[in-house]
C-alpha atoms as a printed R data frame, in Angstrom:
    type eleno elety resid chain resno       x       y       z
1   ATOM     1    CA   MET     A     1 -50.152  37.316  60.689
2   ATOM     2    CA   MET     A     2 -48.662  33.838  61.322
3   ATOM     3    CA   GLN     A     3 -51.483  32.116  59.678
4   ATOM     4    CA   PHE     A     4 -50.774  34.195  56.654
5   ATOM     5    CA   ARG     A     5 -47.410  33.327  56.676
6   ATOM     6    CA   ARG     A     6 -48.393  29.637  57.084
7   ATOM     7    CA   SER     A     7 -50.667  29.764  53.995
8   ATOM     8    CA   LEU     A     8 -47.864  31.272  51.745
9   ATOM     9    CA   LEU     A     9 -45.150  28.576  52.826
10  ATOM    10    CA   PRO     A    10 -46.638  26.040  50.369
11  ATOM    11    CA   TRP     A    11 -46.861  28.196  47.482
12  ATOM    12    CA   PHE     A    12 -43.461  29.542  48.177
13  ATOM    13    CA   LEU     A    13 -42.008  25.818  48.210
14  ATOM    14    CA   ILE     A    14 -44.142  25.180  45.093
15  ATOM    15    CA   LEU     A    15 -42.307  28.218  43.647
16  ATOM    16    CA   LEU     A    16 -38.827  27.175  44.812
17  ATOM    17    CA   ALA     A    17 -39.361  23.810  43.369
18  ATOM    18    CA   ILE     A    18 -40.412  25.250  39.975
19  ATOM    19    CA   PHE     A    19 -37.598  27.421  39.956
20  ATOM    20    CA   ALA     A    20 -35.237  24.260  40.862
21  ATOM    21    CA   VAL     A    21 -36.779  22.317  37.882
22  ATOM    22    CA   LEU     A    22 -36.275  25.120  35.328
23  ATOM    23    CA   ALA     A    23 -32.697  25.805  36.466
24  ATOM    24    CA   THR     A    24 -31.883  22.041  36.614
25  ATOM    25    CA   PHE     A    25 -33.470  22.177  32.832
26  ATOM    26    CA   PHE     A    26 -31.448  24.934  31.730
27  ATOM    27    CA   PHE     A    27 -28.386  24.434  33.617
28  ATOM    28    CA   LEU     A    28 -27.695  20.537  32.858
29  ATOM    29    CA   PRO     A    29 -27.438  20.930  29.146
30  ATOM    30    CA   SER     A    30 -25.123  23.681  29.839
31  ATOM    31    CA   MET     A    31 -22.801  21.516  31.750
32  ATOM    32    CA   ALA     A    32 -23.006  19.043  29.221
33  ATOM    33    CA   ILE     A    33 -22.310  21.532  26.385
34  ATOM    34    CA   GLU     A    34 -19.187  22.680  28.360
35  ATOM    35    CA   SER     A    35 -18.161  18.769  28.552
36  ATOM    36    CA   PHE     A    36 -19.169  17.133  25.375
37  ATOM    37    CA   GLY     A    37 -19.899  19.752  22.827
38  ATOM    38    CA   GLN     A    38 -23.026  21.571  21.198
39  ATOM    39    CA   PRO     A    39 -26.024  18.946  20.923
40  ATOM    40    CA   ALA     A    40 -27.075  18.294  17.324
41  ATOM    41    CA   PRO     A    41 -29.463  20.544  16.040
42  ATOM    42    CA   ASN     A    42 -32.160  18.314  15.384
43  ATOM    43    CA   LEU     A    43 -32.594  17.651  19.211
44  ATOM    44    CA   GLY     A    44 -35.384  18.872  21.187
45  ATOM    45    CA   ALA     A    45 -35.371  20.577  24.413
46  ATOM    46    CA   GLY     A    46 -36.462  17.391  26.107
47  ATOM    47    CA   GLN     A    47 -33.760  15.193  24.063
48  ATOM    48    CA   ARG     A    48 -31.172  17.749  24.960
49  ATOM    49    CA   TYR     A    49 -32.120  17.413  28.787
50  ATOM    50    CA   ASN     A    50 -32.492  14.007  28.803
51  ATOM    51    CA   TYR     A    51 -29.271  13.357  26.766
52  ATOM    52    CA   SER     A    52 -27.235  15.838  28.978
53  ATOM    53    CA   ILE     A    53 -28.333  13.717  32.278
54  ATOM    54    CA   LYS     A    54 -27.153  10.337  30.892
55  ATOM    55    CA   LEU     A    55 -23.940  12.057  29.678
56  ATOM    56    CA   LEU     A    56 -22.826  13.783  32.648
57  ATOM    57    CA   LEU     A    57 -23.766  10.921  34.941
58  ATOM    58    CA   GLU     A    58 -21.609   8.534  32.746
59  ATOM    59    CA   SER     A    59 -18.925  10.772  31.553
60  ATOM    60    CA   GLU     A    60 -16.113   8.758  32.691
61  ATOM    61    CA   ALA     A    61 -17.218   6.157  30.176
62  ATOM    62    CA   LEU     A    62 -16.594   8.802  27.464
63  ATOM    63    CA   THR     A    63 -13.456  10.906  28.831
64  ATOM    64    CA   GLN     A    64 -11.424   7.912  30.013
65  ATOM    65    CA   PRO     A    65  -9.651   5.350  27.871
66  ATOM    66    CA   CYS     A    66 -10.868   1.542  28.593
67  ATOM    67    CA   ASN     A    67  -7.303   0.085  28.472
68  ATOM    68    CA   PRO     A    68  -4.457   2.483  28.180
69  ATOM    69    CA   GLY     A    69  -1.392   1.504  26.426
70  ATOM    70    CA   ALA     A    70  -3.439  -1.601  24.429
71  ATOM    71    CA   PRO     A    71  -2.346  -1.628  20.775
72  ATOM    72    CA   GLU     A    72  -4.322  -0.910  17.776
73  ATOM    73    CA   GLN     A    73  -6.661  -3.233  16.061
74  ATOM    74    CA   ILE     A    74  -8.503  -3.335  13.065
75  ATOM    75    CA   PHE     A    75 -12.221  -2.205  13.203
76  ATOM    76    CA   VAL     A    76 -14.294  -2.533  10.148
77  ATOM    77    CA   VAL     A    77 -17.836  -0.378   9.663
78  ATOM    78    CA   GLN     A    78 -20.161  -1.879   7.040
79  ATOM    79    CA   GLU     A    79 -22.035   0.113   4.581
80  ATOM    80    CA   GLY     A    80 -25.219   0.715   5.960
81  ATOM    81    CA   GLU     A    81 -24.493  -0.751   9.560
82  ATOM    82    CA   THR     A    82 -26.550   0.740  12.308
83  ATOM    83    CA   VAL     A    83 -25.100   3.076  15.456
84  ATOM    84    CA   ASN     A    84 -26.572   0.406  17.674
85  ATOM    85    CA   SER     A    85 -24.411  -2.478  16.107
86  ATOM    86    CA   ILE     A    86 -21.454  -0.451  15.777
87  ATOM    87    CA   ALA     A    87 -21.444   0.661  19.260
88  ATOM    88    CA   SER     A    88 -22.034  -2.626  20.537
89  ATOM    89    CA   ARG     A    89 -19.357  -4.113  18.406
90  ATOM    90    CA   LEU     A    90 -16.836  -1.465  19.576
91  ATOM    91    CA   GLU     A    91 -17.709  -2.464  23.161
92  ATOM    92    CA   GLY     A    92 -17.007  -6.103  22.391
93  ATOM    93    CA   ALA     A    93 -13.694  -5.259  20.895
94  ATOM    94    CA   GLY     A    94 -12.919  -3.370  24.014
95  ATOM    95    CA   ILE     A    95 -12.587  -0.118  22.233
96  ATOM    96    CA   VAL     A    96 -15.428   1.947  24.044
97  ATOM    97    CA   CYS     A    97 -16.207   1.181  27.760
98  ATOM    98    CA   ASP     A    98 -20.089   1.463  27.505
99  ATOM    99    CA   ALA     A    99 -22.006   0.958  24.296
100 ATOM   100    CA   GLN     A   100 -25.052   2.811  25.340
101 ATOM   101    CA   VAL     A   101 -23.183   5.717  26.713
102 ATOM   102    CA   PHE     A   102 -21.142   5.957  23.464
103 ATOM   103    CA   ARG     A   103 -24.390   5.738  21.382
104 ATOM   104    CA   ASP     A   104 -25.766   8.420  23.550
105 ATOM   105    CA   TYR     A   105 -22.956  10.575  23.000
106 ATOM   106    CA   LEU     A   106 -23.030  10.156  18.935
107 ATOM   107    CA   VAL     A   107 -26.637  11.158  19.210
108 ATOM   108    CA   TRP     A   108 -26.307  14.163  21.234
109 ATOM   109    CA   SER     A   109 -23.334  15.404  19.030
110 ATOM   110    CA   GLY     A   110 -25.258  14.448  15.543
111 ATOM   111    CA   LEU     A   111 -21.969  12.180  15.175
112 ATOM   112    CA   ASP     A   112 -24.430   9.076  14.592
113 ATOM   113    CA   ARG     A   113 -25.552  10.505  11.147
114 ATOM   114    CA   THR     A   114 -21.860  11.215   9.836
115 ATOM   115    CA   ILE     A   115 -19.904   7.655  10.784
116 ATOM   116    CA   GLN     A   116 -18.403   6.470   7.485
117 ATOM   117    CA   ALA     A   117 -18.338   2.861   6.505
118 ATOM   118    CA   GLY     A   118 -14.412   1.910   5.866
119 ATOM   119    CA   THR     A   119 -11.428   0.101   8.090
120 ATOM   120    CA   TYR     A   120 -10.086   2.000  10.933
121 ATOM   121    CA   ARG     A   121  -7.206   1.384  13.284
122 ATOM   122    CA   LEU     A   122  -8.435   2.156  16.648
123 ATOM   123    CA   SER     A   123  -7.143   1.347  19.976
124 ATOM   124    CA   PRO     A   124  -8.866   0.754  23.738
125 ATOM   125    CA   GLY     A   125  -6.104   3.591  24.362
126 ATOM   126    CA   LEU     A   126  -8.527   6.235  23.022
127 ATOM   127    CA   THR     A   127 -11.275   7.691  24.794
128 ATOM   128    CA   GLY     A   128 -14.829   7.545  23.865
129 ATOM   129    CA   LEU     A   129 -14.873  10.909  22.463
130 ATOM   130    CA   GLN     A   130 -11.773  10.482  20.192
131 ATOM   131    CA   VAL     A   131 -13.228   7.051  19.101
132 ATOM   132    CA   ALA     A   132 -16.410   9.002  18.006
133 ATOM   133    CA   ARG     A   133 -14.474  11.492  16.218
134 ATOM   134    CA   ALA     A   134 -12.054   9.060  14.381
135 ATOM   135    CA   LEU     A   135 -15.158   7.289  12.982
136 ATOM   136    CA   GLN     A   136 -15.796  10.434  10.906
137 ATOM   137    CA   ASP     A   137 -12.981   9.741   8.554
138 ATOM   138    CA   ALA     A   138 -12.278   6.282   6.926
139 ATOM   139    CA   THR     A   139  -9.431   7.660   5.240
140 ATOM   140    CA   PRO     A   140  -6.475   5.265   6.411
141 ATOM   141    CA   THR     A   141  -3.011   6.628   7.344
142 ATOM   142    CA   GLU     A   142  -1.332   4.086   5.473
143 ATOM   143    CA   VAL     A   143  -1.701   2.749   2.183
144 ATOM   144    CA   THR     A   144  -0.866  -0.520   0.002
145 ATOM   145    CA   PHE     A   145   1.522   0.307  -2.728
146 ATOM   146    CA   LEU     A   146   2.299  -2.402  -5.258
147 ATOM   147    CA   VAL     A   147   5.245  -2.647  -7.386
148 ATOM   148    CA   TYR     A   148   4.765  -5.512 -10.051
149 ATOM   149    CA   ALA     A   149   7.797  -7.787 -11.016
150 ATOM   150    CA   GLY     A   150   9.287  -6.579 -14.557
151 ATOM   151    CA   TRP     A   151   7.759  -2.971 -13.991
152 ATOM   152    CA   ARG     A   152  10.565  -0.506 -15.447
153 ATOM   153    CA   MET     A   153  10.686   2.750 -13.023
154 ATOM   154    CA   GLU     A   154   8.513   4.671 -15.283
155 ATOM   155    CA   GLU     A   155   5.736   2.041 -14.647
156 ATOM   156    CA   ILE     A   156   6.008   2.522 -11.202
157 ATOM   157    CA   ALA     A   157   5.710   6.371 -11.570
158 ATOM   158    CA   GLU     A   158   2.705   6.020 -13.252
159 ATOM   159    CA   ALA     A   159   1.186   4.168 -10.645
160 ATOM   160    CA   LEU     A   160   1.715   6.839  -7.854
161 ATOM   161    CA   PRO     A   161  -1.380   9.211  -8.751
162 ATOM   162    CA   ALA     A   162  -3.936   6.184  -7.866
163 ATOM   163    CA   SER     A   163  -2.043   5.193  -4.848
164 ATOM   164    CA   GLY     A   164  -3.415   7.672  -2.310
165 ATOM   165    CA   LEU     A   165   0.673   8.412  -1.927
166 ATOM   166    CA   GLN     A   166   1.541  12.114  -1.956
167 ATOM   167    CA   ILE     A   167   4.236  11.586  -4.300
168 ATOM   168    CA   THR     A   168   3.844  12.971  -7.931
169 ATOM   169    CA   PRO     A   169   5.622  10.786 -10.795
170 ATOM   170    CA   GLU     A   170   8.112  13.270 -11.580
171 ATOM   171    CA   ALA     A   171   9.508  13.697  -8.083
172 ATOM   172    CA   PHE     A   172   9.643   9.568  -7.988
173 ATOM   173    CA   LEU     A   173  11.626   9.797 -11.114
174 ATOM   174    CA   VAL     A   174  14.239  12.508  -9.943
175 ATOM   175    CA   GLU     A   175  14.929  10.227  -6.953
176 ATOM   176    CA   ALA     A   176  15.213   7.008  -8.813
177 ATOM   177    CA   TYR     A   177  17.428   8.251 -11.668
178 ATOM   178    CA   LEU     A   178  19.909   9.293  -8.509
179 ATOM   179    CA   PRO     A   179  19.032   7.874  -5.387
180 ATOM   180    CA   ALA     A   180  20.158   9.810  -2.239
181 ATOM   181    CA   ASN     A   181  21.777   6.476  -0.613
182 ATOM   182    CA   PRO     A   182  22.590   4.142  -3.407
183 ATOM   183    CA   PRO     A   183  23.941   0.373  -1.944
184 ATOM   184    CA   SER     A   184  27.561  -0.195  -2.381
185 ATOM   185    CA   PHE     A   185  27.061  -2.382  -5.608
186 ATOM   186    CA   LEU     A   186  25.357   0.228  -7.379
187 ATOM   187    CA   PRO     A   187  27.924   1.910  -9.544
188 ATOM   188    CA   ALA     A   188  28.615   5.532  -9.269
189 ATOM   189    CA   GLY     A   189  25.970   7.641 -11.401
190 ATOM   190    CA   ALA     A   190  23.513   4.616 -11.917
191 ATOM   191    CA   SER     A   191  19.968   4.606 -11.485
192 ATOM   192    CA   ALA     A   192  17.670   2.592  -9.314
193 ATOM   193    CA   GLU     A   193  16.526   0.651 -12.131
194 ATOM   194    CA   GLY     A   194  16.532  -3.247 -11.325
195 ATOM   195    CA   PHE     A   195  17.111  -2.513  -7.594
196 ATOM   196    CA   LEU     A   196  13.294  -1.094  -6.902
197 ATOM   197    CA   ALA     A   197  12.237  -4.405  -5.342
198 ATOM   198    CA   PRO     A   198   8.818  -5.705  -6.362
199 ATOM   199    CA   GLY     A   199   6.347  -6.529  -3.500
200 ATOM   200    CA   GLU     A   200   3.356  -5.391  -1.489
201 ATOM   201    CA   TYR     A   201   4.444  -2.332   0.758
202 ATOM   202    CA   THR     A   202   2.332  -0.781   3.389
203 ATOM   203    CA   LEU     A   203   3.486   2.833   3.704
204 ATOM   204    CA   PRO     A   204   2.267   5.964   5.350
205 ATOM   205    CA   ARG     A   205   0.529   8.376   3.098
206 ATOM   206    CA   THR     A   206   3.064  11.367   3.802
207 ATOM   207    CA   THR     A   207   5.803   8.792   2.477
208 ATOM   208    CA   THR     A   208   8.208  11.079   0.363
209 ATOM   209    CA   ALA     A   209   9.848  10.028  -3.134
210 ATOM   210    CA   GLU     A   210  13.509   9.683  -1.767
211 ATOM   211    CA   GLN     A   211  11.986   7.435   1.336
212 ATOM   212    CA   LEU     A   212   9.847   5.226  -1.284
213 ATOM   213    CA   VAL     A   213  12.990   4.622  -3.314
214 ATOM   214    CA   SER     A   214  14.875   4.276  -0.180
215 ATOM   215    CA   VAL     A   215  12.512   1.794   0.902
216 ATOM   216    CA   LEU     A   216  12.544  -0.163  -2.429
217 ATOM   217    CA   ILE     A   217  16.239  -0.611  -2.473
218 ATOM   218    CA   GLN     A   218  16.309  -1.665   1.056
219 ATOM   219    CA   ASN     A   219  13.934  -4.412   0.188
220 ATOM   220    CA   PHE     A   220  16.165  -5.459  -2.599
221 ATOM   221    CA   VAL     A   221  19.067  -5.656  -0.054
222 ATOM   222    CA   PHE     A   222  17.244  -7.533   2.184
223 ATOM   223    CA   GLU     A   223  16.398  -9.952  -0.233
224 ATOM   224    CA   LEU     A   224  19.869 -10.239  -1.525
225 ATOM   225    CA   THR     A   225  20.872 -13.155   0.963
226 ATOM   226    CA   PRO     A   226  24.749 -14.498   1.265
227 ATOM   227    CA   GLU     A   227  23.393 -17.678  -0.375
228 ATOM   228    CA   LEU     A   228  22.115 -15.935  -3.362
229 ATOM   229    CA   GLN     A   229  25.213 -13.583  -3.632
230 ATOM   230    CA   ASP     A   230  27.739 -16.593  -3.709
231 ATOM   231    CA   GLY     A   231  25.320 -18.175  -6.454
232 ATOM   232    CA   LEU     A   232  25.820 -15.045  -8.545
233 ATOM   233    CA   ALA     A   233  29.656 -15.164  -7.767
234 ATOM   234    CA   ALA     A   234  29.828 -18.604  -9.103
235 ATOM   235    CA   HIS     A   235  28.808 -17.431 -12.348
236 ATOM   236    CA   GLY     A   236  31.482 -14.504 -12.404
237 ATOM   237    CA   LEU     A   237  28.850 -11.838 -12.253
238 ATOM   238    CA   SER     A   238  28.977  -8.794 -10.132
239 ATOM   239    CA   VAL     A   239  25.768  -8.032  -8.455
240 ATOM   240    CA   TYR     A   240  24.841  -5.228 -11.038
241 ATOM   241    CA   GLN     A   241  25.468  -7.720 -13.755
242 ATOM   242    CA   ALA     A   242  23.530 -10.309 -12.351
243 ATOM   243    CA   VAL     A   243  20.512  -7.905 -11.812
244 ATOM   244    CA   ILE     A   244  21.141  -6.607 -15.475
245 ATOM   245    CA   LEU     A   245  20.793 -10.353 -16.802
246 ATOM   246    CA   ALA     A   246  17.860 -11.126 -14.276
247 ATOM   247    CA   SER     A   247  15.830  -8.072 -15.277
248 ATOM   248    CA   ILE     A   248  15.586  -9.514 -18.820
249 ATOM   249    CA   VAL     A   249  14.784 -13.226 -17.780
250 ATOM   250    CA   GLU     A   250  12.096 -11.586 -15.789
251 ATOM   251    CA   ARG     A   251  10.554  -9.809 -18.855
252 ATOM   252    CA   GLU     A   252  10.927 -13.035 -20.996
253 ATOM   253    CA   ALA     A   253   9.395 -15.243 -18.655
254 ATOM   254    CA   ILE     A   254   5.929 -15.661 -17.866
255 ATOM   255    CA   PHE     A   255   6.013 -18.589 -15.228
256 ATOM   256    CA   ASP     A   256   8.678 -18.608 -12.599
257 ATOM   257    CA   GLU     A   257   9.300 -22.323 -13.304
258 ATOM   258    CA   GLU     A   258  10.684 -21.559 -16.626
259 ATOM   259    CA   MET     A   259  13.351 -18.698 -15.463
260 ATOM   260    CA   PRO     A   260  16.054 -21.455 -14.346
261 ATOM   261    CA   VAL     A   261  15.734 -22.771 -18.146
262 ATOM   262    CA   ILE     A   262  15.729 -19.086 -19.789
263 ATOM   263    CA   ALA     A   263  18.594 -17.995 -17.555
264 ATOM   264    CA   SER     A   264  20.570 -20.881 -19.089
265 ATOM   265    CA   VAL     A   265  19.960 -20.050 -22.439
266 ATOM   266    CA   PHE     A   266  21.548 -17.099 -22.009
267 ATOM   267    CA   TYR     A   267  24.362 -18.297 -20.023
268 ATOM   268    CA   ASN     A   268  25.049 -20.657 -22.809
269 ATOM   269    CA   ARG     A   269  24.851 -17.910 -25.284
270 ATOM   270    CA   LEU     A   270  27.156 -15.708 -23.561
271 ATOM   271    CA   ARG     A   271  29.595 -18.553 -23.127
272 ATOM   272    CA   ILE     A   272  30.160 -19.087 -26.875
273 ATOM   273    CA   GLY     A   273  29.955 -15.188 -27.507
274 ATOM   274    CA   MET     A   274  26.539 -15.523 -29.189
275 ATOM   275    CA   ASN     A   275  24.533 -12.451 -28.922
276 ATOM   276    CA   LEU     A   276  21.494 -12.519 -26.377
277 ATOM   277    CA   GLN     A   277  19.018 -11.556 -29.016
278 ATOM   278    CA   SER     A   278  16.302 -10.660 -26.380
279 ATOM   279    CA   ASP     A   279  13.261  -8.821 -27.555
280 ATOM   280    CA   PRO     A   280  12.597  -7.194 -24.110
281 ATOM   281    CA   THR     A   281  15.937  -5.462 -24.114
282 ATOM   282    CA   VAL     A   282  14.715  -3.811 -27.696
283 ATOM   283    CA   GLN     A   283  11.553  -2.993 -26.132
284 ATOM   284    CA   TYR     A   284  13.304  -1.087 -23.377
285 ATOM   285    CA   ALA     A   285  15.272   0.800 -26.021
286 ATOM   286    CA   ILE     A   286  12.027   1.717 -27.605
287 ATOM   287    CA   GLY     A   287  10.505   3.305 -24.527
288 ATOM   288    CA   PHE     A   288   6.888   4.383 -24.444
289 ATOM   289    CA   THR     A   289   4.973   4.065 -27.608
290 ATOM   290    CA   GLY     A   290   1.976   6.027 -26.452
291 ATOM   291    CA   GLU     A   291   0.062   3.168 -25.436
292 ATOM   292    CA   THR     A   292   2.531   1.015 -23.801
293 ATOM   293    CA   TRP     A   293   6.196   0.612 -22.437
294 ATOM   294    CA   TRP     A   294   6.758  -2.710 -23.932
295 ATOM   295    CA   LYS     A   295   6.134  -2.903 -27.889
296 ATOM   296    CA   ASN     A   296   4.681  -6.383 -28.688
297 ATOM   297    CA   PRO     A   297   5.358  -7.678 -31.566
298 ATOM   298    CA   LEU     A   298   8.485  -6.025 -32.706
299 ATOM   299    CA   SER     A   299   9.103  -5.290 -36.293
300 ATOM   300    CA   LEU     A   300  12.460  -6.242 -38.144
301 ATOM   301    CA   ALA     A   301  13.018  -2.740 -38.313
302 ATOM   302    CA   ASP     A   302  12.953  -2.509 -34.634
303 ATOM   303    CA   LEU     A   303  15.714  -4.964 -34.274
304 ATOM   304    CA   GLU     A   304  18.105  -2.589 -36.069
305 ATOM   305    CA   ILE     A   305  17.593   0.315 -33.622
306 ATOM   306    CA   ASP     A   306  20.812   1.459 -32.844
307 ATOM   307    CA   SER     A   307  20.938   1.201 -28.944
308 ATOM   308    CA   PRO     A   308  23.346  -0.116 -26.617
309 ATOM   309    CA   PHE     A   309  20.326  -1.923 -25.171
310 ATOM   310    CA   ASN     A   310  19.523  -3.862 -28.282
311 ATOM   311    CA   THR     A   311  21.043  -7.339 -27.709
312 ATOM   312    CA   TYR     A   312  20.470  -8.225 -31.462
313 ATOM   313    CA   LEU     A   313  23.339  -6.038 -32.579
314 ATOM   314    CA   TYR     A   314  25.560  -5.444 -29.416
315 ATOM   315    CA   PRO     A   315  27.232  -8.863 -27.684
316 ATOM   316    CA   GLY     A   316  27.205  -9.396 -24.072
317 ATOM   317    CA   LEU     A   317  24.960  -7.634 -21.696
318 ATOM   318    CA   PRO     A   318  23.070  -4.211 -21.965
319 ATOM   319    CA   PRO     A   319  24.705  -1.379 -20.134
320 ATOM   320    CA   ALA     A   320  21.960  -1.419 -17.339
321 ATOM   321    CA   PRO     A   321  18.735  -3.323 -15.957
322 ATOM   322    CA   ILE     A   322  16.006  -3.099 -18.114
323 ATOM   323    CA   SER     A   323  13.173  -3.781 -15.410
324 ATOM   324    CA   ASN     A   324  12.938  -4.555 -11.853
325 ATOM   325    CA   PRO     A   325  13.003  -8.556 -11.657
326 ATOM   326    CA   SER     A   326  11.781 -10.568  -8.927
327 ATOM   327    CA   ARG     A   327  13.288 -12.669  -6.365
328 ATOM   328    CA   ALA     A   328  12.284 -15.530  -8.473
329 ATOM   329    CA   ALA     A   329  14.301 -14.322 -11.427
330 ATOM   330    CA   LEU     A   330  17.541 -13.468  -9.391
331 ATOM   331    CA   GLU     A   331  17.545 -16.919  -8.101
332 ATOM   332    CA   ALA     A   332  16.938 -18.380 -11.798
333 ATOM   333    CA   VAL     A   333  20.438 -16.174 -12.844
334 ATOM   334    CA   ALA     A   334  22.367 -17.429  -9.334
335 ATOM   335    CA   PHE     A   335  21.173 -21.116  -9.798
336 ATOM   336    CA   PRO     A   336  20.382 -21.789 -13.592
337 ATOM   337    CA   ALA     A   337  19.204 -25.048 -15.239
338 ATOM   338    CA   GLN     A   338  21.905 -27.049 -16.573
339 ATOM   339    CA   THR     A   339  20.965 -27.342 -20.042
340 ATOM   340    CA   ASN     A   340  22.431 -27.281 -24.079
341 ATOM   341    CA   TYR     A   341  19.624 -25.011 -25.088
342 ATOM   342    CA   TYR     A   342  20.498 -21.881 -26.976
343 ATOM   343    CA   TYR     A   343  17.081 -20.991 -28.312
344 ATOM   344    CA   PHE     A   344  13.836 -20.690 -27.095
345 ATOM   345    CA   SER     A   345  10.088 -19.533 -28.472
346 ATOM   346    CA   ALA     A   346   6.643 -19.063 -27.296
347 ATOM   347    CA   MET     A   347   4.462 -22.122 -27.441
348 ATOM   348    CA   CYS     A   348   1.618 -21.843 -30.449
349 ATOM   349    CA   ASP     A   349  -1.062 -22.612 -27.953
350 ATOM   350    CA   GLY     A   350  -1.254 -19.170 -26.288
351 ATOM   351    CA   SER     A   351  -0.169 -20.705 -22.700
352 ATOM   352    CA   GLY     A   352   2.933 -18.573 -22.070
353 ATOM   353    CA   TYR     A   353   5.262 -21.478 -21.871
354 ATOM   354    CA   HIS     A   354   7.987 -21.705 -24.163
355 ATOM   355    CA   ASN     A   355   9.846 -24.377 -26.557
356 ATOM   356    CA   PHE     A   356  13.406 -24.867 -26.041
357 ATOM   357    CA   ALA     A   357  15.745 -25.662 -28.774
358 ATOM   358    CA   GLU     A   358  19.325 -26.607 -29.004
359 ATOM   359    CA   THR     A   359  20.066 -25.871 -32.590
360 ATOM   360    CA   PHE     A   360  18.816 -23.140 -34.838
361 ATOM   361    CA   GLU     A   361  17.108 -25.746 -36.920
362 ATOM   362    CA   GLU     A   362  15.052 -27.050 -34.061
363 ATOM   363    CA   GLN     A   363  14.220 -23.120 -33.141
364 ATOM   364    CA   LEU     A   364  12.799 -22.783 -36.718
365 ATOM   365    CA   ALA     A   365  10.804 -26.028 -36.293
366 ATOM   366    CA   ASN     A   366   9.437 -24.829 -33.163
367 ATOM   367    CA   LEU     A   367   8.093 -21.309 -34.710
368 ATOM   368    CA   CYS     A   368   4.649 -21.175 -34.938
369 ATOM   369    CA   ARG     A   369   3.285 -21.411 -38.619
């Protein structure tokens, strides 16, 4: 009997070992699924087993951040870049703790096949699991929005649908026509036209129309330095009047270096009671033509349009700004050139520069034939 038992012992140990191997084979993947989610459908049983062992042994490299509290950094995934390259660079940047373990998780989860090329903001304060999921969406949380100098607020509105911001043109114009928190120098009931500072803005995608208008106005206020205000006041202009004149200078000039001379022409005309006779003010009065907000060239009939913005018919400044001027245009109005010019016309070479004249006769001589 004892002999029989002894003969069964090796078989029992073998069966026990087989049972342990089988239990381990099925148990370890279950543990990995509990910690790291379902494996990719394309993985075979052997692969699931191998990856589950690797992930469980090195789980801390995936579930703990490499450097808690570290700031975000820009990380760019190139089109067609391999998973090995991405993982290696992430480790080099200190964003993931172990490139090989990170790659193993990507393969286990199937996320290696869905990484998107693009620009990401990633932090060493994220866990490896969080970084892997972040790489599935290259849509940035912020967008860059450009406001060009000389745009009227309708043109800003037209740029919104393609900007990535969740603001409709209609919502923007409602806020721009009657800003919620207007600066003190904006007359009661006036729109924000002229005070929507041009520039490049980095904004959250969730920015509202009210917030966008507020940011643009705040940037204008920031650029309105005490020195600039003193320069404007020296010419007897309020901030609002100065912005009206700067908005005209902006639309007349192609090059910033000509702005102080163009400003001097308008100051000289105002000084003697001569009409400003500025084409952009008529263009503003005409509005959208179906193709552009700035009709060019103007006809003789256009110059007869009865509008307070038509500076060929009405003296002095128009009632409101016609565009959103740059800092350079504001500085030109605050610190104009000292000239005796009363006229200017575009040079005939198509360069965008102007000829300036003191008399009407000189102006006529400068006109293109």
